[in-house]
N, C-alpha and C positions, 0 to 999 in steps of 0.2 A: 504493500500500500504506500510505500514511501514516495513512489513516483507521482502519486495522486495528491500528495499533501504539500501545500504551500507554506513553508516555514515563515513564522512571523519575525519581524526585526527584533534585535536585542534592545532591551530597555535598561536604563540606568537606575530607575527607582520604581517602587511599587505603584506610585500614583500615575505613571505614564501609561498611555494606551498603546499597546504593542503594535497593532495594525494601523494606527493613526486615528485620531478623533474624527467622528462624523457628525454632521449637522443633525438637528432634530427634524422630525417629519413636520411639514412636507418640504422643508428647505433641502433635505437630502436629495430630492429628485433632480435638482439642477446644480447642486454644489459639485465641484470636482472631487471625485472619489480619492481617498488617500493613496491608493495604489497607482492611480494615474499621476498624481502629484509626484510620487516617488519614481515614476518612470518604469514601473514593473509590468505595465500592460504594453506589449509590443506594438509599436506603430501608433500609439495614442498619446497625444499631448493635451494639456489643459485647453489650449486653443481649439484643437480638433474636436475635443469632447463638447465644448460649448457650441461649436458649429453643428455637430451632430444633433444636439438637443434642439436647436432652433430648426434644423432641417425637418425633423420628425414632427414638430408642432405644425409646420407648414403643410406637411404631407397629410396629417390627420385632418386638418381643415379642408383639404382638397377631397379626401375620402368622403367627408360628410356632405360636400357640395354635389357629389355625383351619386351618392347612395343615401337617399333620404331616411332609410331605416336606421342609419347610424346615429341620427339625431333623436331617436325615440328613447327616452329614458326608461330603463328597465327592459328594453328589447333584448339586450345581451347581458349575460351575467359572467360566464366563464369564457375567457379568450385565450387562444394559443398563438404565440409568435414562434414560427418554426425556425427562424434565423434571426435571433434577437440582437446579435452583436453587443452593443452597450446598453440595451434596454430602452432605446429612445422611443420606440413605438408605445411601449407600456407607460413610460413617463409622460408622454404627450397626452395619452388618454386620461391619466390621473390628474394632470394639470388642467385639463378641460373640465374636470369635475364629474366625469362619467363614473357611475357606480359599478365598476367592473373589477374582476379578479383576473389577472394576466399571468400565465405561465410562460416564462421566457426560456426557450430552448436554444442552446448553442450547439450547432452541428459539429460532431467530432471530426468530420472530414476537413473542416475549415482550419484546424489546428490553432484555434483562437484561445486567448488567455483572458477573456473578458468576463467570465462568469463571476469572479470575485468582485469586479466593479459593479456588476448588476446587483449583487447582494449589498454592497456599500451604498447603493442608491435607495435601499429600503425595499427592493423588489425581490421576487423569488424566481428561481430558474434551475435548470439542470442541463446535462449534456445528452445528446441523442444522435444516433446514426439512423437517418431516415430511410436507409435500405432495410431496416429491421422494424419490427413492431414496437410501438410505444406503450408502456404501461399507463393506462388511463384511470386506474382505480384511485379515488372513488367517483370520478365524474367524467362526463363527456363535455363537448364544447359547443357554444353557440356561434362563435366567430373564430376563424382561422386566418392568420396573416402569414403569407409565404413570400418573402422578398428574396428573389434570386435563388430559391431552393433548387429548382430544376436545372439551372445552369451549374450549380455547385455539384450536383450528382449526375450530370449527363454522362460521365464516363464510369460511373459506379454501379448503377442499376437502372432499369427501365422506369420511365416516368409513370406508367400505368400502375406500377407497384406502389409508388408514393401516393398517387391519387386514390387508390383503393384504401390505403391506410387512413388518408384524410377523410374519406367517406365513412369509414368505420367509426371514427371518433367524433364525427360531426352530427349533431342532432338534426332531425328533419326540420326544414325551413331555416336551418342555419346558413350562415354566410361565409364565403371564402374570398379573400382579397389576394390576388397573385400579381407580383411585379416581376416582369421579365422583358428581355429584348423581344421585339415584335415577332420575329421568326419563331422563337421558342414559344411565345404565347399563343400563336396560331395552332401549334401542335397540341399544346395543353388544352385549348378550347375544344379541339376536335374530340379528344378523349373525354372531356368533361360533358360534352353534349351526348356522347354515347352512354354515359352513366346516368342520363336523365336529369342532369343538372341544368338549371336555367342560367345562362351566362351571356355576358356582353363585354366587349372590349371598349375601354374609354382611354382618353388621352392622358399623358403625363401631366403633372401639375405645372410644368414649364411650357406646355403647349403641344400642338400636333406634330411639330418638326422633330421632337425628341424620339429616338428609336425605342426607348423603353416605354412600354404601355402597361396598363392596369386591367386585369381581368376580374370582373365582379361576378360572383357565382352565388346562387341560392340552391340549396339541396331540396329537391321536391319530395313530397310525401306521396308514395304510390304503393299499390299492392298488385300482386299478380291477378290477372283476370280469371273469372270462373271458367273452367274448361267447357261447361255447358253453353256458355254464351258465344 
């Protein structure tokens, strides 16, 4: 287990906080996490962290402008972010006052070291290989957010395997938001339509000229037809 444990810095006195002091909630959401300040999160600085926080606030505002159900208080309770990075999506939802519980997953294939920073923001999360099944006990999800997940796994496993796992853990009438390059997104939409999901592609928050697009999906509720009909 030693490879999975992040050692805390040495302290000189008992009153010191070994991992670094964190702000009280909700200031923790936007404050620079101690491990980012120490430079222990690869490729992340205090400036890039602040930029990421603002980026996701803008993206969440765009999501709500193109999907009216996101504005409905209580419409969603349990949310899954499949590629959370620094937890910016969850933080933006919390800052908007949405009464949601978000599970932030860090894909193992990304070789990211951001999970500790997610915890220091006051959020919850875990690691996950999306080529494998996810333990969902004791809940399923109303909303799934998948940012570049299919690009991340394009050389690891088939996208239909990931989509079927998403379908399994998503409640009927639940929503999926997928961000991908338009070429990848067209392939995802084709499979999603075959799964009887209602889907539509909308433009990036920076306009129609950006190649990255957003796929909005609603999982329909259906049953097999009576054989006598």
